[in-house]
C-alpha positions in Angstrom: -39.4 -67.7 -45.5 -40.9 -64.7 -47.1 -38.8 -61.6 -47.7 -40.5 -59.3 -45.3 -39.7 -61.8 -42.4 -36.0 -61.5 -43.4 -36.3 -57.7 -43.1 -38.0 -57.9 -39.7 -35.4 -60.3 -38.4 -32.6 -58.1 -39.7 -34.2 -55.1 -38.1 -34.7 -57.0 -34.8 -31.0 -58.0 -34.9 -29.9 -54.4 -35.5 -32.1 -53.3 -32.6 -30.5 -55.9 -30.3 -27.0 -54.9 -31.4 -27.9 -51.2 -30.9 -29.3 -52.0 -27.4 -26.1 -53.9 -26.5 -23.9 -51.0 -27.7 -26.1 -48.6 -25.8 -25.6 -50.7 -22.6 -21.9 -50.8 -23.1 -21.7 -47.0 -23.6 -23.8 -46.5 -20.5 -21.5 -48.6 -18.4 -18.4 -46.9 -19.8 -20.0 -43.4 -19.1 -21.0 -44.5 -15.6 -17.4 -45.6 -14.9 -16.0 -42.3 -16.2 -18.6 -40.3 -14.1 -17.5 -42.1 -10.9 -13.8 -41.4 -11.8 -14.7 -37.7 -12.5 -16.6 -37.4 -9.1 -13.7 -38.9 -7.2 -11.3 -36.6 -9.0 -13.5 -33.6 -8.3 -13.7 -34.5 -4.6 -9.9 -35.0 -4.5 -9.4 -31.6 -6.1 -11.8 -29.9 -3.8 -10.5 -31.4 -0.6 -7.0 -30.6 0.6 -4.9 -32.6 2.9 -6.2 -30.6 5.8 -9.7 -31.7 5.0 -11.0 -28.2 4.1 -13.3 -27.8 1.1 -12.1 -25.6 -1.7 -15.3 -23.6 -2.0 -15.4 -22.8 1.7 -11.7 -21.8 1.6 -12.5 -19.5 -1.4 -15.4 -17.9 0.4 -13.4 -17.3 3.6 -10.5 -15.8 1.6 -12.9 -13.6 -0.4 -14.4 -12.3 2.9 -11.0 -11.7 4.3 -10.0 -9.7 1.2 -13.2 -7.6 1.4 -12.4 -6.9 5.1 -8.8 -6.0 4.3 -9.9 -3.6 1.6 -12.3 -1.9 4.0 -9.5 -1.6 6.6 -7.1 -0.2 3.9 -9.7 2.5 3.0 -10.0 3.5 6.7 -6.2 3.6 7.0 -5.9 5.7 3.9 -8.4 8.2 5.3 -6.4 8.4 8.6 -3.1 8.6 6.8 -4.1 11.5 4.6 -5.1 13.5 7.7 -1.7 12.7 9.3 0.2 13.7 6.1 -1.6 17.1 6.0 -0.7 17.7 9.7 2.9 16.5 9.1 3.4 18.9 6.2 2.3 21.8 8.4 4.3 20.8 11.5 8.0 21.7 12.1 10.2 18.9 10.9 13.3 20.9 9.8 15.5 22.4 12.4 19.0 23.7 11.8 21.4 25.6 14.0 24.5 27.7 13.2 26.7 29.1 15.9 29.0 32.0 15.0 31.1 34.7 16.5 29.3 38.0 16.1 32.1 40.2 17.4 35.9 39.7 17.3 36.4 40.6 21.0 34.1 37.8 22.3 35.9 34.6 23.1 33.8 31.8 21.5 30.9 31.2 19.2 28.1 32.3 21.6 25.8 33.8 18.9 23.6 31.6 16.9 20.9 31.4 14.2 18.3 28.7 14.6 15.6 27.9 11.9 12.4 25.9 12.6 10.6 25.2 9.3 7.9 22.9 8.0 8.1 21.1 4.6 6.9 24.2 2.7 9.7 26.3 4.2 7.5 28.2 6.5 8.3 28.8 10.2 10.6 31.0 12.2 14.3 31.8 12.4 15.6 32.8 15.8 18.9 34.7 16.2 20.9 35.6 19.2 23.7 38.2 19.1 26.0 37.9 22.1 28.6 40.5 23.2 30.3 41.2 26.5 27.6 43.3 28.0 24.4 41.7 26.7 22.7 39.2 24.4 19.8 40.0 22.1 17.4 37.5 20.6 15.5 38.2 17.4 12.7 36.1 15.9 11.7 36.5 12.2 8.9 34.8 10.4 9.7 32.8 7.3 7.4 31.8 4.5 8.5 29.5 1.7 12.1 30.2 2.7 11.8 34.0 2.6 11.3 36.5 5.3 9.7 39.9 5.0 12.4 41.2 7.4 16.0 41.6 6.3 18.1 38.5 7.1 21.8 38.3 8.1 24.1 36.0 6.2 23.9 33.4 9.0 20.1 33.5 9.0 20.0 33.0 5.2 22.5 30.1 5.5 20.5 28.4 8.3 17.3 28.7 6.3 18.9 27.2 3.2 20.3 24.3 5.2 16.9 23.7 6.8 15.2 23.7 3.4 17.4 20.8 2.2 15.9 17.5 3.0 13.4 15.0 1.8 9.8 16.0 1.5 6.8 13.7 1.7 
């Protein structure tokens, strides 16, 4: 046999071996692809039968809805906080004896303040013949009118407390 036929036979044999190896690799790849597909389906499907991608879409939409609801609540809450700071939330009362000849603590000082310390202090001075009531405006814990010791004390007590 001439030499070129030996070369053709060797080349043909190498082609057959390459073809067989190619078929074996294809079958192995096919098996692994089937295993990957079944693993992917198992991963995507929970015991309840829901698909992972649909669950993610539903949860994403719920999260978007909740963020919108939180924004609405924040808007409403800020309005409520502004109103709360301006409304009376600090009340304090001190009863005292204005005169020695009166039997009990019938006089009082009563402070109604908001969180900034603005509001009113009411005082009542009681004696045997009459009772007088005074109202004095308060701004930031201070009044433009002169205050008695009891009125100052009741304002100081009302100013204590937690602010928002």
